[in-house]
mmCIF entry with sequence, helices, sheets and N, C-alpha, C, O atoms, coordinates in Angstrom:
data_MODEL
# 
_entry.id   MODEL 
# 
_entity.id                         1 
_entity.type                       polymer 
_entity.pdbx_number_of_molecules   1 
# 
_entity_poly.entity_id                      1 
_entity_poly.type                           'polypeptide(L)' 
_entity_poly.nstd_linkage                   no 
_entity_poly.nstd_monomer                   no 
_entity_poly.pdbx_seq_one_letter_code       MASLQVISFTVFMRIRVLVFTKVQYKIIRKDFFVLSLHDFKIKGRIT 
_entity_poly.pdbx_seq_one_letter_code_can   MASLQVISFTVFMRIRVLVFTKVQYKIIRKDFFVLSLHDFKIKGRIT 
_entity_poly.pdbx_strand_id                 A 
# 
loop_
_entity_poly_seq.entity_id 
_entity_poly_seq.num 
_entity_poly_seq.mon_id 
_entity_poly_seq.hetero 
1 1  MET n 
1 2  ALA n 
1 3  SER n 
1 4  LEU n 
1 5  GLN n 
1 6  VAL n 
1 7  ILE n 
1 8  SER n 
1 9  PHE n 
1 10 THR n 
1 11 VAL n 
1 12 PHE n 
1 13 MET n 
1 14 ARG n 
1 15 ILE n 
1 16 ARG n 
1 17 VAL n 
1 18 LEU n 
1 19 VAL n 
1 20 PHE n 
1 21 THR n 
1 22 LYS n 
1 23 VAL n 
1 24 GLN n 
1 25 TYR n 
1 26 LYS n 
1 27 ILE n 
1 28 ILE n 
1 29 ARG n 
1 30 LYS n 
1 31 ASP n 
1 32 PHE n 
1 33 PHE n 
1 34 VAL n 
1 35 LEU n 
1 36 SER n 
1 37 LEU n 
1 38 HIS n 
1 39 ASP n 
1 40 PHE n 
1 41 LYS n 
1 42 ILE n 
1 43 LYS n 
1 44 GLY n 
1 45 ARG n 
1 46 ILE n 
1 47 THR n 
# 
_struct_asym.id          A 
_struct_asym.entity_id   1 
# 
_struct_conf.conf_type_id            HELX_P 
_struct_conf.id                      HELX_P1 
_struct_conf.pdbx_PDB_helix_id       AA1 
_struct_conf.beg_label_comp_id       ALA 
_struct_conf.beg_label_asym_id       A 
_struct_conf.beg_label_seq_id        2 
_struct_conf.pdbx_beg_PDB_ins_code   ? 
_struct_conf.end_label_comp_id       ILE 
_struct_conf.end_label_asym_id       A 
_struct_conf.end_label_seq_id        46 
_struct_conf.pdbx_end_PDB_ins_code   ? 
_struct_conf.beg_auth_comp_id        ALA 
_struct_conf.beg_auth_asym_id        A 
_struct_conf.beg_auth_seq_id         2 
_struct_conf.end_auth_comp_id        ILE 
_struct_conf.end_auth_asym_id        A 
_struct_conf.end_auth_seq_id         46 
_struct_conf.pdbx_PDB_helix_class    1 
_struct_conf.details                 ? 
_struct_conf.pdbx_PDB_helix_length   45 
# 
_struct_conf_type.id          HELX_P 
_struct_conf_type.criteria    ? 
_struct_conf_type.reference   ? 
# 
loop_
_atom_site.group_PDB 
_atom_site.id 
_atom_site.type_symbol 
_atom_site.label_atom_id 
_atom_site.label_alt_id 
_atom_site.label_comp_id 
_atom_site.label_asym_id 
_atom_site.label_entity_id 
_atom_site.label_seq_id 
_atom_site.pdbx_PDB_ins_code 
_atom_site.Cartn_x 
_atom_site.Cartn_y 
_atom_site.Cartn_z 
_atom_site.occupancy 
_atom_site.B_iso_or_equiv 
_atom_site.pdbx_formal_charge 
_atom_site.auth_seq_id 
_atom_site.auth_comp_id 
_atom_site.auth_asym_id 
_atom_site.auth_atom_id 
_atom_site.pdbx_PDB_model_num 
ATOM 1   N N  . MET A 1 1  ? -236.696 -36.427 108.635 1.00 0.00 ? 1  MET A N  1 
ATOM 2   C CA . MET A 1 1  ? -235.286 -36.099 109.001 1.00 0.00 ? 1  MET A CA 1 
ATOM 3   C C  . MET A 1 1  ? -234.332 -36.925 108.152 1.00 0.00 ? 1  MET A C  1 
ATOM 4   O O  . MET A 1 1  ? -233.387 -36.340 107.623 1.00 0.00 ? 1  MET A O  1 
ATOM 5   N N  . ALA A 1 2  ? -234.498 -38.253 107.973 1.00 0.00 ? 2  ALA A N  1 
ATOM 6   C CA . ALA A 1 2  ? -233.608 -39.040 107.240 1.00 0.00 ? 2  ALA A CA 1 
ATOM 7   C C  . ALA A 1 2  ? -233.588 -38.596 105.774 1.00 0.00 ? 2  ALA A C  1 
ATOM 8   O O  . ALA A 1 2  ? -232.517 -38.500 105.174 1.00 0.00 ? 2  ALA A O  1 
ATOM 9   N N  . SER A 1 3  ? -234.795 -38.317 105.179 1.00 0.00 ? 3  SER A N  1 
ATOM 10  C CA . SER A 1 3  ? -234.910 -38.037 103.833 1.00 0.00 ? 3  SER A CA 1 
ATOM 11  C C  . SER A 1 3  ? -234.164 -36.688 103.538 1.00 0.00 ? 3  SER A C  1 
ATOM 12  O O  . SER A 1 3  ? -233.495 -36.530 102.517 1.00 0.00 ? 3  SER A O  1 
ATOM 13  N N  . LEU A 1 4  ? -234.321 -35.757 104.471 1.00 0.00 ? 4  LEU A N  1 
ATOM 14  C CA . LEU A 1 4  ? -233.679 -34.496 104.372 1.00 0.00 ? 4  LEU A CA 1 
ATOM 15  C C  . LEU A 1 4  ? -232.122 -34.665 104.322 1.00 0.00 ? 4  LEU A C  1 
ATOM 16  O O  . LEU A 1 4  ? -231.451 -34.032 103.507 1.00 0.00 ? 4  LEU A O  1 
ATOM 17  N N  . GLN A 1 5  ? -231.609 -35.479 105.158 1.00 0.00 ? 5  GLN A N  1 
ATOM 18  C CA . GLN A 1 5  ? -230.082 -35.838 105.097 1.00 0.00 ? 5  GLN A CA 1 
ATOM 19  C C  . GLN A 1 5  ? -229.784 -36.437 103.786 1.00 0.00 ? 5  GLN A C  1 
ATOM 20  O O  . GLN A 1 5  ? -228.754 -36.088 103.209 1.00 0.00 ? 5  GLN A O  1 
ATOM 21  N N  . VAL A 1 6  ? -230.585 -37.313 103.246 1.00 0.00 ? 6  VAL A N  1 
ATOM 22  C CA . VAL A 1 6  ? -230.245 -37.959 101.969 1.00 0.00 ? 6  VAL A CA 1 
ATOM 23  C C  . VAL A 1 6  ? -230.292 -36.879 100.865 1.00 0.00 ? 6  VAL A C  1 
ATOM 24  O O  . VAL A 1 6  ? -229.413 -36.870 100.003 1.00 0.00 ? 6  VAL A O  1 
ATOM 25  N N  . ILE A 1 7  ? -231.243 -36.011 100.863 1.00 0.00 ? 7  ILE A N  1 
ATOM 26  C CA . ILE A 1 7  ? -231.328 -35.005 99.958  1.00 0.00 ? 7  ILE A CA 1 
ATOM 27  C C  . ILE A 1 7  ? -230.133 -34.057 99.904  1.00 0.00 ? 7  ILE A C  1 
ATOM 28  O O  . ILE A 1 7  ? -229.594 -33.768 98.836  1.00 0.00 ? 7  ILE A O  1 
ATOM 29  N N  . SER A 1 8  ? -229.747 -33.595 101.049 1.00 0.00 ? 8  SER A N  1 
ATOM 30  C CA . SER A 1 8  ? -228.639 -32.743 101.349 1.00 0.00 ? 8  SER A CA 1 
ATOM 31  C C  . SER A 1 8  ? -227.281 -33.354 100.888 1.00 0.00 ? 8  SER A C  1 
ATOM 32  O O  . SER A 1 8  ? -226.395 -32.728 100.307 1.00 0.00 ? 8  SER A O  1 
ATOM 33  N N  . PHE A 1 9  ? -227.250 -34.661 101.232 1.00 0.00 ? 9  PHE A N  1 
ATOM 34  C CA . PHE A 1 9  ? -225.998 -35.461 100.763 1.00 0.00 ? 9  PHE A CA 1 
ATOM 35  C C  . PHE A 1 9  ? -225.955 -35.613 99.235  1.00 0.00 ? 9  PHE A C  1 
ATOM 36  O O  . PHE A 1 9  ? -224.890 -35.472 98.635  1.00 0.00 ? 9  PHE A O  1 
ATOM 37  N N  . THR A 1 10 ? -227.062 -35.889 98.624  1.00 0.00 ? 10 THR A N  1 
ATOM 38  C CA . THR A 1 10 ? -227.125 -35.994 97.252  1.00 0.00 ? 10 THR A CA 1 
ATOM 39  C C  . THR A 1 10 ? -226.816 -34.701 96.508  1.00 0.00 ? 10 THR A C  1 
ATOM 40  O O  . THR A 1 10 ? -226.157 -34.723 95.469  1.00 0.00 ? 10 THR A O  1 
ATOM 41  N N  . VAL A 1 11 ? -227.299 -33.545 97.049  1.00 0.00 ? 11 VAL A N  1 
ATOM 42  C CA . VAL A 1 11 ? -226.924 -32.200 96.458  1.00 0.00 ? 11 VAL A CA 1 
ATOM 43  C C  . VAL A 1 11 ? -225.452 -31.880 96.673  1.00 0.00 ? 11 VAL A C  1 
ATOM 44  O O  . VAL A 1 11 ? -224.799 -31.354 95.772  1.00 0.00 ? 11 VAL A O  1 
ATOM 45  N N  . PHE A 1 12 ? -224.898 -32.202 97.897  1.00 0.00 ? 12 PHE A N  1 
ATOM 46  C CA . PHE A 1 12 ? -223.550 -31.984 98.211  1.00 0.00 ? 12 PHE A CA 1 
ATOM 47  C C  . PHE A 1 12 ? -222.560 -32.861 97.243  1.00 0.00 ? 12 PHE A C  1 
ATOM 48  O O  . PHE A 1 12 ? -221.544 -32.382 96.741  1.00 0.00 ? 12 PHE A O  1 
ATOM 49  N N  . MET A 1 13 ? -222.968 -34.127 97.064  1.00 0.00 ? 13 MET A N  1 
ATOM 50  C CA . MET A 1 13 ? -222.126 -34.845 96.046  1.00 0.00 ? 13 MET A CA 1 
ATOM 51  C C  . MET A 1 13 ? -222.206 -34.390 94.745  1.00 0.00 ? 13 MET A C  1 
ATOM 52  O O  . MET A 1 13 ? -221.215 -34.469 94.019  1.00 0.00 ? 13 MET A O  1 
ATOM 53  N N  . ARG A 1 14 ? -223.407 -33.852 94.288  1.00 0.00 ? 14 ARG A N  1 
ATOM 54  C CA . ARG A 1 14 ? -223.602 -33.437 92.900  1.00 0.00 ? 14 ARG A CA 1 
ATOM 55  C C  . ARG A 1 14 ? -222.763 -32.230 92.708  1.00 0.00 ? 14 ARG A C  1 
ATOM 56  O O  . ARG A 1 14 ? -222.135 -32.080 91.659  1.00 0.00 ? 14 ARG A O  1 
ATOM 57  N N  . ILE A 1 15 ? -222.717 -31.279 93.760  1.00 0.00 ? 15 ILE A N  1 
ATOM 58  C CA . ILE A 1 15 ? -221.967 -30.089 93.596  1.00 0.00 ? 15 ILE A CA 1 
ATOM 59  C C  . ILE A 1 15 ? -220.412 -30.466 93.599  1.00 0.00 ? 15 ILE A C  1 
ATOM 60  O O  . ILE A 1 15 ? -219.636 -29.916 92.818  1.00 0.00 ? 15 ILE A O  1 
ATOM 61  N N  . ARG A 1 16 ? -220.013 -31.400 94.487  1.00 0.00 ? 16 ARG A N  1 
ATOM 62  C CA . ARG A 1 16 ? -218.612 -31.903 94.488  1.00 0.00 ? 16 ARG A CA 1 
ATOM 63  C C  . ARG A 1 16 ? -218.230 -32.354 93.160  1.00 0.00 ? 16 ARG A C  1 
ATOM 64  O O  . ARG A 1 16 ? -217.210 -31.905 92.637  1.00 0.00 ? 16 ARG A O  1 
ATOM 65  N N  . VAL A 1 17 ? -219.055 -33.309 92.504  1.00 0.00 ? 17 VAL A N  1 
ATOM 66  C CA . VAL A 1 17 ? -218.701 -33.875 91.252  1.00 0.00 ? 17 VAL A CA 1 
ATOM 67  C C  . VAL A 1 17 ? -218.590 -32.618 90.193  1.00 0.00 ? 17 VAL A C  1 
ATOM 68  O O  . VAL A 1 17 ? -217.652 -32.515 89.402  1.00 0.00 ? 17 VAL A O  1 
ATOM 69  N N  . LEU A 1 18 ? -219.547 -31.788 90.274  1.00 0.00 ? 18 LEU A N  1 
ATOM 70  C CA . LEU A 1 18 ? -219.550 -30.589 89.283  1.00 0.00 ? 18 LEU A CA 1 
ATOM 71  C C  . LEU A 1 18 ? -218.330 -29.850 89.413  1.00 0.00 ? 18 LEU A C  1 
ATOM 72  O O  . LEU A 1 18 ? -217.694 -29.577 88.396  1.00 0.00 ? 18 LEU A O  1 
ATOM 73  N N  . VAL A 1 19 ? -217.888 -29.459 90.658  1.00 0.00 ? 19 VAL A N  1 
ATOM 74  C CA . VAL A 1 19 ? -216.600 -28.688 90.880  1.00 0.00 ? 19 VAL A CA 1 
ATOM 75  C C  . VAL A 1 19 ? -215.388 -29.466 90.386  1.00 0.00 ? 19 VAL A C  1 
ATOM 76  O O  . VAL A 1 19 ? -214.473 -28.935 89.757  1.00 0.00 ? 19 VAL A O  1 
ATOM 77  N N  . PHE A 1 20 ? -215.436 -30.747 90.707  1.00 0.00 ? 20 PHE A N  1 
ATOM 78  C CA . PHE A 1 20 ? -214.311 -31.664 90.356  1.00 0.00 ? 20 PHE A CA 1 
ATOM 79  C C  . PHE A 1 20 ? -214.175 -31.721 88.890  1.00 0.00 ? 20 PHE A C  1 
ATOM 80  O O  . PHE A 1 20 ? -213.052 -31.604 88.399  1.00 0.00 ? 20 PHE A O  1 
ATOM 81  N N  . THR A 1 21 ? -215.211 -31.889 88.146  1.00 0.00 ? 21 THR A N  1 
ATOM 82  C CA . THR A 1 21 ? -215.223 -32.062 86.737  1.00 0.00 ? 21 THR A CA 1 
ATOM 83  C C  . THR A 1 21 ? -214.701 -30.728 86.055  1.00 0.00 ? 21 THR A C  1 
ATOM 84  O O  . THR A 1 21 ? -213.977 -30.727 85.059  1.00 0.00 ? 21 THR A O  1 
ATOM 85  N N  . LYS A 1 22 ? -215.167 -29.561 86.725  1.00 0.00 ? 22 LYS A N  1 
ATOM 86  C CA . LYS A 1 22 ? -214.775 -28.280 86.217  1.00 0.00 ? 22 LYS A CA 1 
ATOM 87  C C  . LYS A 1 22 ? -213.223 -28.103 86.354  1.00 0.00 ? 22 LYS A C  1 
ATOM 88  O O  . LYS A 1 22 ? -212.552 -27.622 85.441  1.00 0.00 ? 22 LYS A O  1 
ATOM 89  N N  . VAL A 1 23 ? -212.707 -28.508 87.517  1.00 0.00 ? 23 VAL A N  1 
ATOM 90  C CA . VAL A 1 23 ? -211.314 -28.339 87.796  1.00 0.00 ? 23 VAL A CA 1 
ATOM 91  C C  . VAL A 1 23 ? -210.491 -29.242 86.833  1.00 0.00 ? 23 VAL A C  1 
ATOM 92  O O  . VAL A 1 23 ? -209.488 -28.834 86.247  1.00 0.00 ? 23 VAL A O  1 
ATOM 93  N N  . GLN A 1 24 ? -211.003 -30.528 86.714  1.00 0.00 ? 24 GLN A N  1 
ATOM 94  C CA . GLN A 1 24 ? -210.322 -31.489 85.802  1.00 0.00 ? 24 GLN A CA 1 
ATOM 95  C C  . GLN A 1 24 ? -210.340 -30.970 84.313  1.00 0.00 ? 24 GLN A C  1 
ATOM 96  O O  . GLN A 1 24 ? -209.362 -31.135 83.585  1.00 0.00 ? 24 GLN A O  1 
ATOM 97  N N  . TYR A 1 25 ? -211.496 -30.330 83.883  1.00 0.00 ? 25 TYR A N  1 
ATOM 98  C CA . TYR A 1 25 ? -211.543 -29.862 82.580  1.00 0.00 ? 25 TYR A CA 1 
ATOM 99  C C  . TYR A 1 25 ? -210.577 -28.729 82.342  1.00 0.00 ? 25 TYR A C  1 
ATOM 100 O O  . TYR A 1 25 ? -209.981 -28.658 81.268  1.00 0.00 ? 25 TYR A O  1 
ATOM 101 N N  . LYS A 1 26 ? -210.393 -27.823 83.319  1.00 0.00 ? 26 LYS A N  1 
ATOM 102 C CA . LYS A 1 26 ? -209.426 -26.709 83.287  1.00 0.00 ? 26 LYS A CA 1 
ATOM 103 C C  . LYS A 1 26 ? -208.012 -27.377 83.149  1.00 0.00 ? 26 LYS A C  1 
ATOM 104 O O  . LYS A 1 26 ? -207.257 -27.023 82.243  1.00 0.00 ? 26 LYS A O  1 
ATOM 105 N N  . ILE A 1 27 ? -207.695 -28.249 83.963  1.00 0.00 ? 27 ILE A N  1 
ATOM 106 C CA . ILE A 1 27 ? -206.446 -28.875 83.998  1.00 0.00 ? 27 ILE A CA 1 
ATOM 107 C C  . ILE A 1 27 ? -206.061 -29.569 82.651  1.00 0.00 ? 27 ILE A C  1 
ATOM 108 O O  . ILE A 1 27 ? -204.935 -29.479 82.162  1.00 0.00 ? 27 ILE A O  1 
ATOM 109 N N  . ILE A 1 28 ? -207.054 -30.243 82.116  1.00 0.00 ? 28 ILE A N  1 
ATOM 110 C CA . ILE A 1 28 ? -206.910 -31.001 80.871  1.00 0.00 ? 28 ILE A CA 1 
ATOM 111 C C  . ILE A 1 28 ? -206.707 -29.985 79.687  1.00 0.00 ? 28 ILE A C  1 
ATOM 112 O O  . ILE A 1 28 ? -205.929 -30.225 78.764  1.00 0.00 ? 28 ILE A O  1 
ATOM 113 N N  . ARG A 1 29 ? -207.460 -28.829 79.774  1.00 0.00 ? 29 ARG A N  1 
ATOM 114 C CA . ARG A 1 29 ? -207.338 -27.866 78.655  1.00 0.00 ? 29 ARG A CA 1 
ATOM 115 C C  . ARG A 1 29 ? -206.048 -27.223 78.745  1.00 0.00 ? 29 ARG A C  1 
ATOM 116 O O  . ARG A 1 29 ? -205.482 -26.908 77.697  1.00 0.00 ? 29 ARG A O  1 
ATOM 117 N N  . LYS A 1 30 ? -205.487 -26.977 79.911  1.00 0.00 ? 30 LYS A N  1 
ATOM 118 C CA . LYS A 1 30 ? -204.247 -26.322 80.184  1.00 0.00 ? 30 LYS A CA 1 
ATOM 119 C C  . LYS A 1 30 ? -203.106 -27.181 79.502  1.00 0.00 ? 30 LYS A C  1 
ATOM 120 O O  . LYS A 1 30 ? -202.250 -26.745 78.732  1.00 0.00 ? 30 LYS A O  1 
ATOM 121 N N  . ASP A 1 31 ? -203.257 -28.480 79.931  1.00 0.00 ? 31 ASP A N  1 
ATOM 122 C CA . ASP A 1 31 ? -202.280 -29.536 79.506  1.00 0.00 ? 31 ASP A CA 1 
ATOM 123 C C  . ASP A 1 31 ? -202.291 -29.670 77.968  1.00 0.00 ? 31 ASP A C  1 
ATOM 124 O O  . ASP A 1 31 ? -201.260 -29.815 77.311  1.00 0.00 ? 31 ASP A O  1 
ATOM 125 N N  . PHE A 1 32 ? -203.520 -29.611 77.448  1.00 0.00 ? 32 PHE A N  1 
ATOM 126 C CA . PHE A 1 32 ? -203.701 -29.775 75.960  1.00 0.00 ? 32 PHE A CA 1 
ATOM 127 C C  . PHE A 1 32 ? -203.092 -28.566 75.251  1.00 0.00 ? 32 PHE A C  1 
ATOM 128 O O  . PHE A 1 32 ? -202.497 -28.716 74.184  1.00 0.00 ? 32 PHE A O  1 
ATOM 129 N N  . PHE A 1 33 ? -203.234 -27.350 75.838  1.00 0.00 ? 33 PHE A N  1 
ATOM 130 C CA . PHE A 1 33 ? -202.691 -26.196 75.246  1.00 0.00 ? 33 PHE A CA 1 
ATOM 131 C C  . PHE A 1 33 ? -201.284 -26.209 75.303  1.00 0.00 ? 33 PHE A C  1 
ATOM 132 O O  . PHE A 1 33 ? -200.668 -25.781 74.326  1.00 0.00 ? 33 PHE A O  1 
ATOM 133 N N  . VAL A 1 34 ? -200.632 -26.659 76.355  1.00 0.00 ? 34 VAL A N  1 
ATOM 134 C CA . VAL A 1 34 ? -199.176 -26.733 76.493  1.00 0.00 ? 34 VAL A CA 1 
ATOM 135 C C  . VAL A 1 34 ? -198.633 -27.716 75.507  1.00 0.00 ? 34 VAL A C  1 
ATOM 136 O O  . VAL A 1 34 ? -197.665 -27.454 74.793  1.00 0.00 ? 34 VAL A O  1 
ATOM 137 N N  . LEU A 1 35 ? -199.271 -28.844 75.483  1.00 0.00 ? 35 LEU A N  1 
ATOM 138 C CA . LEU A 1 35 ? -198.846 -29.901 74.488  1.00 0.00 ? 35 LEU A CA 1 
ATOM 139 C C  . LEU A 1 35 ? -198.974 -29.441 73.059  1.00 0.00 ? 35 LEU A C  1 
ATOM 140 O O  . LEU A 1 35 ? -198.048 -29.719 72.296  1.00 0.00 ? 35 LEU A O  1 
ATOM 141 N N  . SER A 1 36 ? -200.034 -28.756 72.599  1.00 0.00 ? 36 SER A N  1 
ATOM 142 C CA . SER A 1 36 ? -200.180 -28.351 71.270  1.00 0.00 ? 36 SER A CA 1 
ATOM 143 C C  . SER A 1 36 ? -199.142 -27.274 70.987  1.00 0.00 ? 36 SER A C  1 
ATOM 144 O O  . SER A 1 36 ? -198.581 -27.225 69.892  1.00 0.00 ? 36 SER A O  1 
ATOM 145 N N  . LEU A 1 37 ? -198.871 -26.374 72.006  1.00 0.00 ? 37 LEU A N  1 
ATOM 146 C CA . LEU A 1 37 ? -197.842 -25.377 71.750  1.00 0.00 ? 37 LEU A CA 1 
ATOM 147 C C  . LEU A 1 37 ? -196.454 -26.062 71.592  1.00 0.00 ? 37 LEU A C  1 
ATOM 148 O O  . LEU A 1 37 ? -195.687 -25.709 70.696  1.00 0.00 ? 37 LEU A O  1 
ATOM 149 N N  . HIS A 1 38 ? -196.168 -26.972 72.410  1.00 0.00 ? 38 HIS A N  1 
ATOM 150 C CA . HIS A 1 38 ? -195.003 -27.687 72.294  1.00 0.00 ? 38 HIS A CA 1 
ATOM 151 C C  . HIS A 1 38 ? -194.811 -28.399 70.922  1.00 0.00 ? 38 HIS A C  1 
ATOM 152 O O  . HIS A 1 38 ? -193.738 -28.346 70.321  1.00 0.00 ? 38 HIS A O  1 
ATOM 153 N N  . ASP A 1 39 ? -195.851 -29.038 70.477  1.00 0.00 ? 39 ASP A N  1 
ATOM 154 C CA . ASP A 1 39 ? -195.913 -29.748 69.269  1.00 0.00 ? 39 ASP A CA 1 
ATOM 155 C C  . ASP A 1 39 ? -195.695 -28.658 68.070  1.00 0.00 ? 39 ASP A C  1 
ATOM 156 O O  . ASP A 1 39 ? -194.999 -28.898 67.084  1.00 0.00 ? 39 ASP A O  1 
ATOM 157 N N  . PHE A 1 40 ? -196.309 -27.567 68.266  1.00 0.00 ? 40 PHE A N  1 
ATOM 158 C CA . PHE A 1 40 ? -196.164 -26.464 67.183  1.00 0.00 ? 40 PHE A CA 1 
ATOM 159 C C  . PHE A 1 40 ? -194.737 -26.057 67.154  1.00 0.00 ? 40 PHE A C  1 
ATOM 160 O O  . PHE A 1 40 ? -194.190 -25.841 66.073  1.00 0.00 ? 40 PHE A O  1 
ATOM 161 N N  . LYS A 1 41 ? -194.051 -25.931 68.369  1.00 0.00 ? 41 LYS A N  1 
ATOM 162 C CA . LYS A 1 41 ? -192.768 -25.508 68.264  1.00 0.00 ? 41 LYS A CA 1 
ATOM 163 C C  . LYS A 1 41 ? -191.766 -26.470 67.659  1.00 0.00 ? 41 LYS A C  1 
ATOM 164 O O  . LYS A 1 41 ? -190.789 -26.079 67.020  1.00 0.00 ? 41 LYS A O  1 
ATOM 165 N N  . ILE A 1 42 ? -192.052 -27.768 67.889  1.00 0.00 ? 42 ILE A N  1 
ATOM 166 C CA . ILE A 1 42 ? -191.321 -28.845 67.329  1.00 0.00 ? 42 ILE A CA 1 
ATOM 167 C C  . ILE A 1 42 ? -191.466 -28.755 65.722  1.00 0.00 ? 42 ILE A C  1 
ATOM 168 O O  . ILE A 1 42 ? -190.490 -28.754 64.971  1.00 0.00 ? 42 ILE A O  1 
ATOM 169 N N  . LYS A 1 43 ? -192.728 -28.686 65.317  1.00 0.00 ? 43 LYS A N  1 
ATOM 170 C CA . LYS A 1 43 ? -192.958 -28.601 63.867  1.00 0.00 ? 43 LYS A CA 1 
ATOM 171 C C  . LYS A 1 43 ? -192.282 -27.371 63.232  1.00 0.00 ? 43 LYS A C  1 
ATOM 172 O O  . LYS A 1 43 ? -191.775 -27.406 62.110  1.00 0.00 ? 43 LYS A O  1 
ATOM 173 N N  . GLY A 1 44 ? -192.306 -26.256 64.038  1.00 0.00 ? 44 GLY A N  1 
ATOM 174 C CA . GLY A 1 44 ? -191.693 -25.072 63.588  1.00 0.00 ? 44 GLY A CA 1 
ATOM 175 C C  . GLY A 1 44 ? -190.181 -25.235 63.372  1.00 0.00 ? 44 GLY A C  1 
ATOM 176 O O  . GLY A 1 44 ? -189.588 -24.663 62.457  1.00 0.00 ? 44 GLY A O  1 
ATOM 177 N N  . ARG A 1 45 ? -189.585 -26.053 64.269  1.00 0.00 ? 45 ARG A N  1 
ATOM 178 C CA . ARG A 1 45 ? -188.173 -26.270 64.222  1.00 0.00 ? 45 ARG A CA 1 
ATOM 179 C C  . ARG A 1 45 ? -187.858 -27.224 63.011  1.00 0.00 ? 45 ARG A C  1 
ATOM 180 O O  . ARG A 1 45 ? -186.858 -27.036 62.318  1.00 0.00 ? 45 ARG A O  1 
ATOM 181 N N  . ILE A 1 46 ? -188.689 -28.191 62.790  1.00 0.00 ? 46 ILE A N  1 
ATOM 182 C CA . ILE A 1 46 ? -188.343 -29.133 61.688  1.00 0.00 ? 46 ILE A CA 1 
ATOM 183 C C  . ILE A 1 46 ? -188.370 -28.480 60.298  1.00 0.00 ? 46 ILE A C  1 
ATOM 184 O O  . ILE A 1 46 ? -187.488 -28.673 59.462  1.00 0.00 ? 46 ILE A O  1 
ATOM 185 N N  . THR A 1 47 ? -189.453 -27.687 60.105  1.00 0.00 ? 47 THR A N  1 
ATOM 186 C CA . THR A 1 47 ? -189.706 -27.125 58.754  1.00 0.00 ? 47 THR A CA 1 
ATOM 187 C C  . THR A 1 47 ? -188.684 -25.948 58.598  1.00 0.00 ? 47 THR A C  1 
ATOM 188 O O  . THR A 1 47 ? -188.659 -25.285 57.561  1.00 0.00 ? 47 THR A O  1 
# 
């Protein structure tokens, strides 16, 4: 019984970490895209 709880908890935590990292990756990618777009606009304005 205890081992089953540990296994389910481990699986749950692993899934949570996976989902969290996926979401973080999406947010970081979006921020990076916005920043690079902004940088591109600034460079376009200077030249």
